[in-house]
C-alpha positions in Angstrom: 9.2 -17.0 13.9 11.2 -20.1 14.1 13.2 -21.5 11.1 10.2 -23.2 9.4 7.1 -21.3 10.7 6.2 -17.7 10.2 3.7 -15.8 12.6 1.6 -13.1 11.1 -0.4 -10.7 13.1 -2.8 -8.2 11.5 -3.8 -4.7 12.8 -7.4 -6.1 13.5 -6.2 -8.9 15.8 -6.0 -11.9 13.5 -3.1 -14.1 13.6 -1.8 -16.6 10.9 0.8 -19.3 10.9 2.6 -20.2 7.6 4.8 -23.0 7.3 8.0 -22.7 5.0 9.4 -25.7 3.0 12.9 -24.3 4.0 14.7 -22.8 6.9 14.2 -18.9 6.8 17.1 -16.6 8.0 15.6 -13.1 7.4 12.4 -11.5 6.7 11.6 -8.0 5.1 8.1 -6.4 5.2 7.2 -5.0 1.8 4.1 -3.1 0.5 2.6 -6.3 -1.0 3.7 -8.8 1.7 7.0 -10.1 2.9 10.4 -11.1 1.3 11.9 -14.2 2.7 15.7 -15.1 2.6 16.3 -18.9 2.5 19.0 -20.0 4.8 21.7 -21.1 2.5 23.8 -24.3 3.2 27.1 -24.4 1.5 27.4 -27.8 -0.3 30.8 -29.6 -0.1 30.4 -31.4 -3.4 31.6 -29.1 -6.2 29.1 -30.4 -8.7 26.3 -29.5 -6.5 27.6 -26.0 -5.7 27.6 -25.2 -9.3 23.7 -25.4 -9.2 22.1 -22.0 -8.6 19.2 -22.2 -6.3 17.0 -19.4 -5.5 17.6 -17.5 -2.1 14.9 -14.8 -2.0 11.2 -15.6 -1.9 8.0 -13.6 -1.7 4.7 -14.1 0.2 1.8 -12.0 -0.4 -0.7 -13.4 2.1 -0.2 -16.2 4.8 -2.5 -18.5 2.7 -0.6 -18.0 -0.6 2.2 -20.1 -1.9 5.8 -19.0 -1.1 7.3 -18.0 -4.5 10.8 -17.5 -5.8 11.8 -13.9 -6.7 13.0 -13.6 -10.2 15.5 -10.9 -11.6 16.2 -9.8 -15.1 19.8 -9.6 -16.0 21.0 -9.1 -19.6 17.6 -9.7 -20.9 17.2 -13.0 -19.2 15.0 -13.9 -16.3 16.6 -15.9 -13.6 16.1 -16.8 -9.8 17.6 -14.5 -7.4 20.6 -16.4 -6.0 22.7 -13.8 -4.2 22.3 -11.6 -1.3 22.7 -8.6 -3.6 19.0 -7.9 -3.4 19.4 -7.0 0.3 21.3 -3.8 -0.7 17.7 -2.5 -1.7 16.3 -2.7 1.8 
């Protein structure tokens, strides 16, 4: 893996390369694929830093789209924007 490409190798010898639209800092294998952590840049403009962007994404198969992980807090669905999810792995 480099910061924008992820290599997948299967037990039967197949290999896949998936491009990521953002730099990836960490990857965790899960039963249904992988979780990806986007490399977080700290914006210098206070207005930009108030915007909450998703940081954790999922990928089920190398040919699928990378999708943001959603969490439910207080009855509301929201993008996962912190590293707190990492406590589960």
